[in-house]
Backbone as a chain_set.jsonl record, in Angstrom:
{"seq": "MNKYEVIIYWSEEDQSLVSEVPELAGCMADGRTYSQVMLNTEIAIREWIETARIIGRRVPRPKGRLAYA", "coords": {"N": [[13.548, 42.269, 8.395], [11.961, 39.691, 10.119], [10.275, 37.016, 8.584], [9.646, 34.498, 9.088], [7.808, 31.923, 10.756], [7.489, 32.029, 14.255], [7.599, 30.25, 17.213], [6.771, 30.628, 20.531], [7.375, 29.767, 23.883], [7.034, 29.104, 27.428], [9.67, 27.969, 29.411], [9.826, 26.008, 32.06], [11.929, 24.645, 33.24], [14.207, 26.134, 32.423], [13.453, 28.588, 33.28], [12.744, 30.705, 31.593], [11.669, 32.35, 28.557], [11.33, 30.573, 25.532], [12.113, 30.347, 22.111], [11.269, 28.922, 18.965], [12.044, 28.3, 15.558], [10.366, 26.843, 13.278], [10.778, 26.367, 10.491], [13.46, 26.586, 10.104], [15.663, 24.381, 10.775], [16.581, 23.5, 14.01], [16.901, 26.114, 14.833], [16.804, 28.204, 17.456], [16.089, 30.249, 20.354], [16.421, 32.115, 23.444], [15.111, 34.014, 26.252], [14.538, 36.324, 28.935], [12.416, 38.071, 28.839], [9.639, 38.95, 26.674], [10.439, 40.823, 24.72], [13.218, 40.475, 24.786], [13.507, 37.754, 24.055], [12.528, 37.862, 21.452], [14.342, 39.63, 20.207], [16.689, 38.098, 20.468], [15.887, 35.942, 18.926], [15.713, 37.053, 16.343], [18.427, 37.548, 15.912], [19.383, 34.9, 16.002], [18.098, 33.837, 13.746], [19.256, 35.352, 11.648], [21.944, 34.547, 11.937], [21.664, 31.787, 11.495], [20.854, 31.713, 8.806], [23.075, 32.968, 7.597], [25.132, 31.134, 8.231], [24.141, 28.839, 6.94], [24.328, 29.637, 4.257], [27.097, 29.899, 3.992], [27.976, 27.25, 4.296], [26.731, 26.077, 2.216], [24.13, 25.182, 2.393], [20.659, 24.882, 1.665], [18.501, 27.673, 1.972], [15.401, 27.942, 3.257], [12.493, 29.513, 1.878], [10.493, 31.858, 3.627], [7.386, 30.696, 4.797], [5.472, 31.791, 6.258], [2.647, 31.628, 8.331], [2.359, 28.428, 9.616], [0.632, 25.332, 9.151], [-0.717, 23.158, 11.491], [-1.572, 19.845, 12.477]], "CA": [[12.412, 41.867, 9.2], [11.7, 38.261, 10.103], [9.004, 36.579, 8.023], [9.483, 33.107, 9.474], [6.96, 31.724, 11.921], [8.22, 31.84, 15.507], [6.789, 29.701, 18.3], [7.352, 31.027, 21.821], [6.758, 29.113, 25.033], [7.743, 29.236, 28.697], [10.397, 26.789, 29.862], [9.918, 25.965, 33.521], [13.282, 24.183, 33.556], [15.161, 27.226, 32.215], [12.884, 29.819, 33.838], [12.815, 31.749, 30.571], [10.922, 32.107, 27.333], [12.108, 29.907, 24.492], [11.502, 30.454, 20.788], [11.707, 27.985, 17.934], [11.696, 28.691, 14.199], [10.202, 25.508, 12.699], [11.268, 26.248, 9.116], [14.929, 26.579, 10.13], [15.953, 23.274, 11.696], [17.482, 23.766, 15.119], [17.002, 27.553, 15.129], [16.128, 28.477, 18.718], [16.661, 31.314, 21.177], [15.705, 32.272, 24.709], [15.181, 35.339, 26.852], [13.725, 36.485, 30.147], [11.217, 38.846, 28.489], [9.214, 38.791, 25.286], [11.321, 41.652, 23.881], [14.545, 39.866, 24.726], [13.468, 36.517, 23.272], [12.356, 38.219, 20.043], [15.625, 40.165, 19.742], [17.597, 36.962, 20.337], [15.408, 35.131, 17.809], [16.141, 37.739, 15.121], [19.869, 37.289, 15.785], [19.544, 33.486, 15.674], [17.672, 33.644, 12.352], [20.308, 35.912, 10.777], [23.128, 33.686, 12.012], [21.32, 30.515, 10.867], [20.882, 31.936, 7.361], [24.472, 33.241, 7.216], [25.864, 29.868, 8.299], [23.638, 27.972, 5.865], [24.901, 30.098, 2.986], [28.529, 29.608, 4.004], [28.215, 25.817, 4.117], [26.044, 25.617, 1.012], [22.815, 24.613, 2.71], [19.521, 25.626, 1.129], [17.76, 28.498, 2.923], [13.997, 27.907, 2.835], [11.732, 30.761, 1.863], [9.485, 31.867, 4.703], [6.025, 30.375, 4.375], [4.521, 32.453, 7.134], [1.962, 30.771, 9.289], [2.342, 27.008, 9.272], [-0.561, 24.602, 9.592], [-0.434, 21.981, 12.301], [-2.734, 18.974, 12.664]], "C": [[12.146, 40.372, 9.02], [10.327, 37.953, 9.519], [8.765, 35.103, 8.309], [8.554, 33.021, 10.687], [7.843, 31.438, 13.131], [7.231, 31.33, 16.551], [7.507, 30.03, 19.606], [6.612, 30.294, 22.934], [7.628, 29.315, 26.272], [8.401, 27.908, 29.044], [10.556, 26.872, 31.374], [11.341, 25.596, 33.949], [14.307, 25.312, 33.481], [14.711, 28.536, 32.846], [13.042, 30.984, 32.866], [11.892, 31.382, 29.415], [11.859, 31.479, 26.314], [11.369, 30.087, 23.176], [12.099, 29.39, 19.873], [11.223, 28.514, 16.594], [11.583, 27.394, 13.404], [10.778, 25.33, 11.296], [12.792, 26.198, 9.023], [15.37, 25.582, 11.198], [16.979, 23.66, 12.756], [17.62, 25.219, 15.5], [16.132, 27.863, 16.344], [16.821, 29.638, 19.423], [15.911, 31.33, 22.504], [15.864, 33.694, 25.206], [14.255, 35.416, 28.045], [12.429, 37.246, 29.884], [10.866, 38.581, 27.03], [10.135, 39.576, 24.353], [12.687, 41.009, 23.705], [14.529, 38.594, 23.882], [13.294, 36.84, 21.789], [13.644, 38.8, 19.455], [16.613, 39.021, 19.514], [17.193, 36.051, 19.181], [15.832, 35.745, 16.485], [17.628, 37.484, 14.859], [20.1, 35.839, 15.362], [19.167, 33.205, 14.225], [18.747, 34.16, 11.399], [21.536, 35.011, 10.765], [22.873, 32.329, 11.352], [21.437, 30.651, 9.357], [22.312, 32.166, 6.878], [25.285, 31.945, 7.197], [25.438, 28.925, 7.184], [24.246, 28.363, 4.526], [26.381, 29.753, 2.892], [28.784, 28.127, 3.713], [27.447, 25.229, 2.934], [24.707, 24.947, 1.253], [21.716, 25.503, 2.127], [18.836, 26.41, 2.25], [16.3, 28.524, 2.468], [13.372, 29.293, 2.83], [10.713, 30.717, 2.988], [8.097, 31.585, 4.139], [4.993, 31.113, 5.208], [3.901, 31.46, 8.086], [1.9, 29.333, 8.781], [1.068, 26.364, 9.799], [-0.137, 23.353, 10.346], [-1.709, 21.157, 12.48], [-2.902, 18.628, 14.104]], "O": [[12.112, 39.866, 7.898], [9.331, 38.558, 9.913], [7.792, 34.524, 7.826], [8.518, 33.919, 11.527], [8.821, 30.696, 13.038], [6.162, 31.908, 16.745], [8.695, 29.748, 19.765], [5.384, 30.209, 22.93], [8.807, 29.654, 26.17], [7.768, 26.855, 28.98], [11.313, 27.691, 31.895], [11.883, 26.164, 34.896], [15.166, 25.441, 34.353], [15.49, 29.485, 32.939], [13.419, 32.091, 33.25], [11.404, 30.256, 29.316], [13.04, 31.819, 26.248], [10.143, 29.991, 23.129], [13.265, 29.015, 19.993], [10.144, 29.097, 16.493], [12.588, 26.889, 12.905], [11.224, 24.235, 10.954], [13.347, 25.816, 7.992], [15.438, 25.913, 12.381], [18.091, 24.087, 12.444], [18.386, 25.54, 16.409], [14.904, 27.797, 16.284], [17.973, 29.966, 19.137], [14.898, 30.65, 22.668], [16.643, 34.478, 24.663], [13.295, 34.652, 28.147], [11.454, 37.088, 30.62], [11.674, 38.064, 26.26], [10.562, 39.061, 23.32], [13.244, 41.0, 22.607], [15.435, 38.376, 23.078], [13.866, 36.149, 20.946], [13.995, 38.488, 18.317], [17.294, 38.978, 18.489], [18.05, 35.455, 18.529], [16.271, 35.024, 15.589], [18.032, 37.234, 13.724], [20.91, 35.57, 14.475], [19.836, 32.424, 13.548], [19.107, 33.472, 10.443], [22.104, 34.742, 9.706], [23.771, 31.776, 10.716], [22.045, 29.807, 8.699], [22.715, 31.613, 5.854], [26.037, 31.693, 6.255], [26.279, 28.284, 6.555], [24.636, 27.495, 3.746], [26.863, 29.358, 1.83], [29.704, 27.79, 2.969], [27.507, 24.025, 2.684], [24.21, 24.22, 0.392], [21.842, 26.727, 2.105], [18.617, 25.884, 3.341], [15.994, 29.069, 1.407], [13.686, 30.135, 3.671], [10.137, 29.667, 3.273], [7.691, 32.166, 3.132], [3.797, 31.075, 4.917], [4.572, 30.555, 8.584], [1.449, 29.067, 7.668], [0.499, 26.819, 10.792], [0.707, 22.589, 9.879], [-2.798, 21.714, 12.618], [-3.83, 17.9, 14.459]]}, "num_chains": 1, "name": "protein.A"}
């Protein structure tokens, strides 16, 4: 189960929902529906973590909700 914060927004350009995982640099996904974007986000998070481990990159612990100014 994902414990990283996920930000979801509508992309007019792509005509789809886009998600970003701020704690995992460059981790993004998209989908036409909320369910699809969340499923794709879970896959992207797993692949990001797997790749980071393979190349020796530190995997940050999920902090949950992030504070923005």
